[in-house]
C-alpha positions as CSV (number, residue, x, y, z in Angstrom):
1,M,36.2,14.9,-172.6
2,P,38.7,12.0,-173.0
3,L,39.9,10.8,-169.6
4,R,43.0,8.8,-169.4
5,T,44.0,7.6,-166.0
6,R,46.5,5.2,-164.8
7,V,45.8,3.3,-161.7
8,V,48.7,2.1,-159.6
9,S,48.3,-0.2,-156.7
10,A,50.7,1.5,-154.3
11,A,51.0,-1.5,-151.9
12,E,50.0,-5.1,-151.8
13,F,49.4,-6.1,-148.2
14,L,47.7,-9.1,-146.7
15,L,44.9,-6.9,-145.3
16,R,42.7,-5.1,-147.8
17,T,42.4,-2.2,-145.4
18,D,46.1,-1.5,-145.9
19,R,45.9,-1.2,-149.7
20,M,45.9,2.1,-151.4
21,F,45.4,3.4,-155.0
22,V,47.3,6.2,-156.6
23,F,45.4,7.9,-159.5
24,F,47.1,10.1,-162.0
25,S,44.8,12.5,-163.9
26,D,45.7,13.7,-167.4
27,V,43.2,16.5,-167.4
28,A,44.1,20.0,-166.2
29,K,41.3,20.4,-163.7
30,V,39.6,17.3,-162.4
31,G,35.8,17.4,-162.3
32,I,33.2,15.4,-160.4
33,K,33.0,12.6,-163.1
34,P,36.6,11.4,-162.7
35,I,36.4,11.6,-158.9
36,K,33.3,9.4,-159.0
37,L,35.0,6.9,-161.3
38,Y,37.9,6.8,-158.8
39,I,35.5,6.1,-156.0
40,E,33.7,3.4,-158.0
41,R,37.0,1.7,-158.6
42,M,37.9,1.9,-155.0
43,E,34.6,0.3,-154.0
44,M,34.9,-2.4,-156.6
45,D,38.4,-3.4,-155.4
46,Q,37.5,-2.8,-151.7
47,V,40.3,-0.3,-151.3
48,A,39.6,2.3,-148.6
49,N,42.3,4.9,-149.3
50,A,43.6,6.7,-152.4
51,V,45.8,9.5,-153.6
52,V,44.9,11.6,-156.6
53,V,47.7,13.4,-158.4
54,V,46.2,16.5,-160.1
55,Q,47.7,18.9,-162.6
56,D,45.8,22.1,-161.9
57,G,43.5,21.3,-159.0
58,I,39.8,20.2,-159.0
59,T,36.5,21.9,-159.6
60,P,34.5,23.2,-156.6
61,S,31.8,20.4,-157.1
62,A,34.5,17.7,-157.1
63,K,36.0,19.2,-154.0
64,Q,32.7,18.7,-152.2
65,V,32.7,15.0,-153.1
66,V,36.4,14.6,-151.9
67,L,35.4,15.9,-148.5
68,Y,33.3,12.8,-147.9
69,C,35.8,10.3,-149.2
70,K,39.2,9.0,-148.2
71,L,40.9,10.7,-151.1
72,E,44.0,12.8,-150.7
73,L,44.9,15.3,-153.5
74,F,48.5,16.2,-154.5
75,P,49.7,18.5,-157.2
76,A,51.7,17.1,-160.0
77,I,55.2,18.4,-160.1
78,P,56.8,18.7,-163.6
79,V,60.0,16.7,-163.9
80,Q,62.9,18.7,-165.4
81,S,65.6,16.8,-167.4
């Protein structure tokens, strides 16, 4: 399953605790593997909070992982031209 994600540093503050990532998923339903990759990236960069923009939701197993992390999920809204 190819996973393309873009990571955007939402804010660059002096304190690392104020930083936040925004992850955009290109897969319809996000599973546990991408969520774990997001968490690893957060730990590597010492970022405590993140937002994950999902297209069609997440799997039940991924939802269990999200409950224990500081990840917020938001649905992607299609842009109309």
